[in-house]
Each structure stands twice: as structure tokens, then as C-alpha cells.
C-alpha positions in Angstrom: 99.5 102.0 53.8 100.9 100.7 57.1 98.4 100.1 59.8 98.5 102.8 62.5 99.3 101.7 66.0 97.0 103.0 68.7 98.6 105.4 71.2 98.5 104.1 74.8 96.6 106.6 76.9 95.9 106.8 80.7 93.7 109.1 82.7 94.5 110.1 86.3 91.8 111.5 88.6 93.6 112.9 91.6 94.9 115.9 93.5 97.4 118.4 92.3 100.7 118.6 94.3 102.2 122.1 93.9 105.6 120.7 94.9 105.5 118.4 91.9 106.5 115.2 93.6 103.2 113.4 94.1 99.6 113.5 92.9 98.7 114.5 89.4 102.2 115.7 88.7 103.8 112.3 89.6 101.1 110.5 87.7 101.7 112.4 84.5 105.5 112.0 84.8 105.1 108.3 85.3 102.9 107.9 82.3 105.3 109.8 80.1 108.4 108.0 81.4 106.7 104.7 80.5 105.6 105.7 77.0 101.9 106.5 77.8 100.1 109.7 77.0 98.6 111.2 80.1 95.2 112.9 80.6 94.0 114.3 83.9 91.0 115.3 85.9 91.9 117.3 89.0 89.9 116.4 92.1 91.6 118.8 94.5 94.3 121.4 94.8 97.0 121.3 97.5 99.5 123.8 98.8 102.3 121.3 99.3 106.0 120.9 99.4 108.6 118.4 100.6 107.9 119.4 104.2 104.2 118.8 104.2 100.7 119.9 103.1 99.8 123.4 104.0 96.3 123.5 102.5 93.8 121.5 100.5 91.0 122.9 98.3 88.6 120.2 97.0 87.1 120.8 93.5 83.3 120.9 93.1 82.2 117.3 92.4 80.2 118.3 89.3 83.3 119.9 87.8 85.4 116.8 88.5 82.7 114.8 86.6 82.8 117.4 83.8 86.6 116.9 83.4 86.2 113.1 83.3 83.4 113.3 80.7 85.4 115.7 78.6 88.3 113.3 78.4 86.4 110.0 78.0 83.9 111.3 75.5 86.6 112.2 73.1 89.8 110.3 73.9 90.3 106.5 73.7 91.7 106.0 77.3 93.2 102.6 77.9 93.4 102.8 81.7 92.2 105.0 84.6 93.9 105.7 87.9 92.5 107.5 90.9 94.5 109.1 93.7 93.6 111.8 96.3 89.8 112.4 96.1 89.6 114.1 99.5 85.8 114.0 100.2 82.9 111.6 100.2 81.0 113.8 97.6 84.0 113.7 95.2 84.4 109.9 95.6 80.7 109.4 94.9 80.9 111.6 91.8 83.9 109.8 90.5 82.2 106.4 91.1 79.1 107.6 89.2 81.2 108.7 86.3 83.3 105.5 86.1 80.3 103.2 86.3 79.6 104.2 82.6 83.0 102.8 81.6 83.3 99.3 83.0 85.5 98.2 80.1 88.4 100.5 81.0 90.9 99.0 83.5 90.8 101.1 86.7 93.6 101.3 89.4 92.4 102.6 92.7 95.1 104.1 94.9 93.2 104.8 98.2 95.2 107.9 99.2 94.5 108.7 102.8 97.7 110.2 104.3 100.7 112.0 102.7 104.3 110.8 103.2 104.6 113.8 105.6 101.8 112.4 107.7 99.2 115.0 106.7 95.7 113.5 106.3 94.4 113.7 102.7 91.0 111.9 103.0 88.1 113.0 105.3 87.0 110.4 107.8 83.5 110.1 106.4 84.8 109.5 103.0 86.3 106.1 103.8 83.0 104.2 103.8 82.0 105.9 100.6 85.2 104.7 99.0 84.6 101.1 100.2 80.9 101.0 99.1 81.0 102.9 95.8 84.5 103.0 94.3 86.3 99.9 95.5 83.9 97.4 93.7 84.6 99.2 90.3 88.4 98.8 90.5 90.5 96.3 88.6 93.0 96.5 91.4 93.3 98.6 94.6 96.8 99.4 95.9 96.8 100.2 99.6 99.9 100.5 101.8 99.7 98.7 105.1 98.3 101.7 107.0 95.6 102.3 104.3 94.6 98.6 104.3 94.3 98.8 108.1 92.0 101.8 107.8 89.8 100.1 105.2 89.4 97.1 107.5 89.3 99.0 110.8 92.2 97.0 112.3 95.9 97.3 113.0 98.5 97.3 110.3 99.9 94.0 109.1 103.3 93.1 110.4 104.3 90.3 108.1 103.5 88.6 104.8 100.9 86.2 106.3 99.0 89.1 107.8 99.3 91.0 104.6 97.8 88.2 102.7 95.0 87.8 105.2 94.1 91.4 105.1 94.2 91.4 101.3 91.8 88.5 101.2 89.5 90.5 103.5 89.6 93.5 101.1 88.7 91.1 98.3 85.7 90.1 100.4 84.6 93.8 100.5 84.2 93.6 96.8 87.6 94.3 95.3 88.6 92.2 92.2 92.3 92.4 93.1 94.4 93.9 95.8 98.1 94.8 95.7 99.2 94.9 99.4 102.3 97.1 99.4 104.9 96.0 101.9 107.1 99.1 101.9 106.4 99.7 105.6 107.5 96.2 106.8 110.9 95.4 108.1 113.6 93.4 106.4 116.1 93.6 103.6 113.4 93.3 100.9 110.2 95.2 100.2 107.6 92.6 99.1 104.2 93.4 97.7 101.5 90.8 97.4 99.0 90.8 94.5 96.0 88.9 95.7 93.2 87.8 93.3 90.6 85.1 93.3 93.1 83.0 91.5 95.7 83.2 94.2 98.7 85.3 95.4 101.8 86.5 93.6 104.7 88.1 95.4 106.9 90.9 94.0 110.1 91.7 95.8 112.9 94.2 95.5 115.9 95.1 97.7 114.9 97.7 100.3 116.4 101.1 99.6 117.2 103.6 102.3 116.5 107.2 101.1 114.6 110.2 102.4 113.3 110.8 98.8 110.1 108.8 99.0 107.6 111.5 98.3 105.0 110.2 95.7 106.0 106.5 95.8 102.4 105.3 96.1 101.2 107.6 93.3 104.1 106.5 91.1 103.5 102.8 91.6 99.8 103.0 90.9 100.3 105.1 87.9 103.0 102.7 86.6 100.5 99.9 86.9 97.9 101.9 85.0 100.5 102.6 82.3 101.0 98.9 81.9 97.3 98.2 81.7 97.0 101.0 79.1 99.6 99.2 77.0 97.4 96.0 77.4 99.8 94.1 79.6 98.2 91.7 82.1 97.7 92.8 85.6 100.6 90.7 86.9 102.9 92.0 84.2 101.8 95.6 84.9 102.6 95.2 88.6 106.0 93.6 87.8 106.9 96.5 85.4 105.6 99.1 87.9 107.6 97.5 90.8 110.8 97.7 88.8 110.2 101.2 87.6 109.6 102.4 91.2 112.7 100.6 92.4 114.8 102.3 89.8 113.2 105.7 90.4 114.0 105.4 94.1 117.5 104.1 93.5 118.2 107.2 91.4 116.4 109.7 93.6 119.5 110.8 95.4 120.6 112.5 92.2 117.8 115.0 92.7 118.2 117.8 95.2 114.7 119.2 95.7 113.4 120.8 98.9 114.3 120.5 102.5 112.2 117.4 103.4 111.1 114.2 101.8 112.1 114.7 98.2 110.5 113.0 95.1 111.6 109.9 93.3 113.4 110.4 90.0 110.7 109.7 87.5 112.9 110.5 84.5 116.1 108.7 85.6 116.4 107.1 82.1 116.4 110.5 80.4 118.6 112.8 82.5 121.1 112.2 85.4 
């Protein structure tokens, strides 16, 4: 009989976006688009659309843990991704759960502020994220504003500053950092993958579109999808960068909401 091929599976632990463009919804769409089966543990609910976040309801930390345990005790997950965790107690609960699975690659997206500007992480939760969750991650994927919050400094303005801040996040205990350069100026958007071995740059032409809702979730989930398929971290980042670029490039084909619309996760499958 032919040998069966394992199904690549990823788990997202994040918040639900009722508008469908970010959070758990974006993560599961990304996994599916990249050929990975998606599981989820919902850490918070949001009332949210393309115009902003109207409400946030955190889930009880013990129930977040129960969801994680239910999935990981039964299903062979190849990668884990976290997004919006909202409170210090939820972050601590997730960290406690993930410490039991050090063998599973883990992508930490330190979601703090929505595209609309609405805050998604309580102030007292930042230190808990740094102390308890960051050291567990295979890679952390901050944008420039998130990196600045983690380091209590101003946002990087160029590649040299991005590298310097990434190295400081490594010093906090991270194994690898993807410094996302989408908020810099110039014709190209360049991300820097910083590890103990050095720095790799990933660039794509800058696209001008209002449909940017969920870009951070999508990139981190695409990296997790690559890791679930047993790609190297560098190859996972490269694949994710290309997938996000194409999703942004095709986003104008979607007409959703009155504000910042989502990227086109399924651009390969329907126009």
C-alpha cells in the first residue's frame, strides 16, 4: 500500500473578527489558501468591521487553555500562531499551555493595535507578553510600532534602525524576529529576519491600497503555514511575503465595507 502523507496542520490562538478580514478569520483563510488545515482557539471576541472595533470581549483564560488542550491532545499540529490575546491573564494562560509543546514551531504576532487605530492589547499585558510568551516563540513578527512598544522607544525610521531594534528584541529572549517594514517610506516594503546567525532581507514593491485590514495576521499565519509544511523559517518568510504581496495586489477586486477592506486571501481561486 502507498505510504500516507501527513496533512499539514496549523493552530491559531487569536481573536475573532466579526468583519472577517483579520484575526481568526484571516488566519484560517490563509492556512486554507496555502494548503494547510486550520484549527483555532478563540482568545477574544470583537465587534468589528472595516471602520473600526466597536467592542472586545475577552474569553476566560481557563477556557482558552481548554480549547488549546482539546486541539493539541488529539490533532498533530505542525505549527502554532498567536494573534490578539487582549489581556495579561490570557497571555499567561497561553504561555503556560504552550510550554508543554516546545517541539511545535510557534509564530508570535504581538497584536497591539488594529489597522483602524483601535487598541487591542491592555497596557499591563505588554510586560507579560515579553516575559512569558516571547521566549517561547520560534519567531516574533512586530511591525515598527509594535517593536517600539516592546522596547519602550520610538519607531524605527530606516533599515539600520530596524536591525538595531530587532537585535534588542533578540536580547529580550526571542529566537528570531521579523521586523516588518510596511510603515517605512520608499518604493519597496522591506522586512528583516533577524536571528543569531545574521540578517536576511525580504523586499516587495510597495502597493498603494486602502484594503490593508488583516495584513499582519495574514503574514504571520502564512509563516506558520510554511512551518507546518516543514519549510525552513527563511523559506516560510519568503513564501509568506509573496503570498501577502499577491493578496494585497488583488485586494482591489474585493468591495467589502466602507473603510479599510481586507486583503484577497483567495485570489488564486476566484477573481
